[in-house]
C-alpha positions, 0 to 999 in steps of 0.5 A: 809191434813187439817191445822185445826182439824175438828172432829165435822164436820166429826162426823156431816157428818157421822151422816147425811149420815147414818141417811139421815136427819131422826133426828130432830135438838134436837136428832142430837145435843144430839147424837153428845153431842153438843148444838142445837146452836152449831148444827145450827152454824155447819150446817151454816158453812157446807152450806157455804162450799157446796155453795162455792163448787157448786157455778158454778151450775145453780140456779135451780140445787142448793141443800139444804145441807141435799139433797146434802148429799143424793148423786145423783150419776148421776150428779157427780162422786165426793164423796160428803163427800170429800168437807170437805177436799177441804175446809180444815177447814181453818179460813176465814182470812187464806182462803183469805190470801192463795188465795192472796199468791197463786195468786201472786206466780203463776205469779212470784217468790217472797220473804217474804217481797214482799208477805207481801206487797201483803197481805197488799194491797190485803186483805179486810180492815176488816181482820187483817193484817198478820205479818212476822211470820204469812206469814212465817208459811203460806209459810212453810205449803204450802211448806210442802204440795207441793204447792210451793217451794223455787227457790233459796238455799240462803236467802232471799228465793224466793218462786214459785208456784209448777205447772211445771207438768201441764205445761210440759204435752200436753193436751192429756197427761193431759187427760190420767193422769186425767183418771189414777188418777180418777180410782186410787182414786176411787179404791185404799186406801188411796184416799183423796190425789188422789181426791184432785190431780184430782180436781186440774187437773180438774180445770186446764183442765176446765180453758183450755176450755176442754169439761166437758164430756171429763174429766168425763168418769167414774162414781162411786157409792160411798158406804163407808163414813168412808173410806173418813172421817177417812183419816183425822186421817190416816196420823197423825197416820202414822206419829206417827208410823214412828216417834215412838211417843205415841198419846192421843185422846178422844175415843167413842166406836161404842156402845157409845150413843155419838159420839162426845163431844165439847172441852170446853175451858171455865171452866164455861161450862166444863162438864164431857166427854162421851168419854174415854181419851186414851194414847197409842203407835200406831203400825199399821193402818189396812183398812177393805175392806169389811166394809170400816173401818179403825182400829188403832192397838196400845200398852198400859198398857192393852196390844194390843188394837184395835180402830175404827178410826171413834171413834177417836177425839182430836188426839194429838202426845205426847212423843217418845219411844225408838227404842228398846221398839217400835220394841219389841211392834211391834214384839209382835203385828205381832205375835198376828196377825199371824193367823188374817184374819183382826185384830182378836187376839183371839185363833187360830182355824182350819176352814175346808169348802167345796166349790161346783163347779158351774156345767159345767161353765168355768172358775170355778169362785168359785175356782178362788175367793177362791184362790184370796181372801183366804189369806194363806188358802190351798185347801186340797182335790178336786174332780169333784164336790167340793174342801175342803179349810182349814185355821187356823185363830184367831177365826171365827168372821172375816172370817164368812162374807166371807164364808157366801158370797158364799151362797149355794156354801159353806158348813162349815165342822169344827169346829162343833160349827162354823158349827152349828152357820152357820146352825142357821143363815141360818135357821133364814134367811129362816124364813124371806122368809116363805110364808105369 
């Protein structure tokens, strides 16, 4: 994923997508916890990224940044917020250096010394020349993300671009592979790596004079901004879980007035953070398909805790814990989630609901949906007109939207307080539609 953190840009894009440009510069800066000067600087940086991503468009199709974020679904199947990952938040010197390295390695396998000569002769004189340590660090990063690989097992290592896949497949096979990746990236999670792979294949096909309509057979309308943006934290957290390491981050709850604050390195400008420093042991990451949100479930001094990943900034790994401690915390979490519809760890309650069959329609799409999405719930009773569904869950908060989505095809029977809640909510909705 990205080599550098871009918490500020992530929160910036999230707010821009949610508010559709309704905030003024001052309101935007206050909500993010940054100065207006930093707001302007960030906006200029993102505009540069957008222009570099869309430089192939004709001049009359050029877009202002705020306009570009308000998706025009009929021009492109790309989720607009993904451009931040394409840019990878690299520094300008790194972008130029990586371009030179990859261009050189695409032609032949080279050693570190030879690559240093390439950078010395090809870099802009205004940019600082890299030393051997910097080049080795760049090569390690490119090797870790699978872009290059070592051609020989002994020193001096010769590095080569890892693009055998596209050269070993026929044009028809590449089209099929592109279509498969396109569908999976738009319908499965996680998705960012699939999008990046799809973009690489698209560029290769376009360089091979492929027709544009041949590589955009599908058009997706993208709804969930957090699904893309929060994947910046997904893989570092999964790595911490795999390595049994604690993490530290600055957290902003969904109800907080601020969603970001800058990390000041100058003590003269240090100010109190609006967020909360969290030290915790990650145990599990959960994705909510209904709302398109990621959650971190972890264990700390206060027991099992849940965090919305959209509020996590300045994420860092800290010390490791013993396998026994990690396993004990994991077992505790699994037991607490035993009856959880998603991540609720409250007291278990038995829910009974009656679902009405859709008349003479076949197949019975109501029953099929209940069987498909109803998790461990069971059909306890059934007749020609309806069936009763039973499930034990931790509280009713998380299952309520699912039951409510069936509309008049679902009637809550038990518990009584839950039934009354649904009655009150439907009465409130009915009041909205009273005649004027």
